[in-house]
C-alpha positions as CSV (number, residue, x, y, z in Angstrom):
1,M,94.3,138.3,296.8
2,L,93.3,139.1,293.3
3,F,89.9,138.0,292.0
4,D,89.5,137.4,288.2
5,Q,86.6,136.8,285.9
6,R,86.5,133.1,286.7
7,D,86.3,133.9,290.4
8,A,83.6,136.4,289.8
9,K,81.5,133.9,287.9
10,A,82.1,131.3,290.6
11,I,80.9,133.7,293.3
12,A,77.8,134.6,291.1
13,K,77.0,130.9,290.7
14,K,77.5,130.1,294.4
15,L,75.2,133.0,295.4
16,N,72.5,132.0,292.8
17,A,72.9,135.4,291.2
18,T,70.8,136.4,288.2
19,I,73.1,137.6,285.4
20,I,72.0,140.7,283.5
21,D,73.8,141.5,280.2
22,G,75.3,144.9,280.2
23,K,77.4,146.8,277.6
24,R,80.8,146.8,279.3
25,H,80.2,144.0,281.8
26,D,77.5,141.7,283.1
27,I,75.8,142.5,286.4
28,A,75.3,139.7,288.9
29,V,72.2,140.5,291.0
30,I,71.8,138.5,294.3
31,N,68.3,138.1,295.8
32,Y,67.3,136.7,299.2
33,G,63.8,136.6,300.5
34,G,62.4,138.3,297.4
35,K,64.7,141.3,297.8
36,M,67.9,142.3,296.1
37,I,70.6,142.2,298.6
38,G,73.7,142.8,296.5
39,Q,75.1,143.1,293.0
40,F,78.5,143.3,291.3
41,G,79.8,143.6,287.8
42,I,81.6,140.8,285.9
43,R,84.0,142.4,283.4
44,R,84.1,141.0,279.9
45,G,87.2,140.5,277.9
46,S,90.4,139.0,279.3
47,G,89.8,136.6,282.1
48,S,92.6,138.2,284.0
49,L,90.9,141.6,284.5
50,G,90.7,142.4,288.2
51,H,87.5,142.0,290.2
52,D,88.9,143.0,293.5
53,Y,85.8,145.2,294.3
54,I,83.5,142.2,294.7
55,P,84.1,141.5,298.4
56,G,83.0,145.0,299.3
57,Q,80.0,144.8,297.1
58,I,78.8,141.5,298.6
59,H,79.6,142.7,302.2
60,V,82.4,140.2,303.0
61,T,86.1,140.2,303.6
62,N,88.6,139.2,300.9
63,Q,89.1,135.9,302.8
64,Q,85.4,135.2,302.9
65,A,85.1,135.9,299.2
66,R,88.0,133.5,298.6
67,L,86.1,130.9,300.6
68,L,83.1,131.4,298.3
69,V,85.3,130.7,295.3
70,Q,87.0,127.7,296.8
71,C,83.7,126.2,298.1
72,P,84.1,126.0,301.9
73,M,81.6,128.8,302.3
74,S,78.0,128.1,301.1
75,F,75.2,130.4,300.2
76,D,73.7,129.8,303.6
77,D,77.0,130.6,305.3
78,W,77.2,133.9,303.3
79,V,73.6,134.8,304.4
80,A,74.6,134.1,308.0
81,V,77.5,136.6,307.7
82,L,75.2,139.2,306.2
83,K,72.7,138.6,309.1
84,K,75.4,139.0,311.6
85,K,76.4,142.3,310.0
86,Q,72.7,143.3,309.9
87,F,72.6,143.7,306.1
88,I,69.8,141.1,306.3
89,T,67.2,141.1,309.0
90,G,65.0,138.3,310.1
């Protein structure tokens, strides 16, 4: 399952990420409860550039990341996954 730039932007939007402009790529920073809980790069240039590192950086499986892109998984569902994995407490 390849993730491209469009998928990366969709995930960033779904997770309410703040986009920080960088030299080579933008950085999507994800906050929850006032704390940064994840970030990943969004490569510039061709939309076909691979972004297959994203699932690992947001602590989900490839399938769960694909669900974020396709919309069945919501932000709250993603937070629940991170709580189950104990990346988020409380």
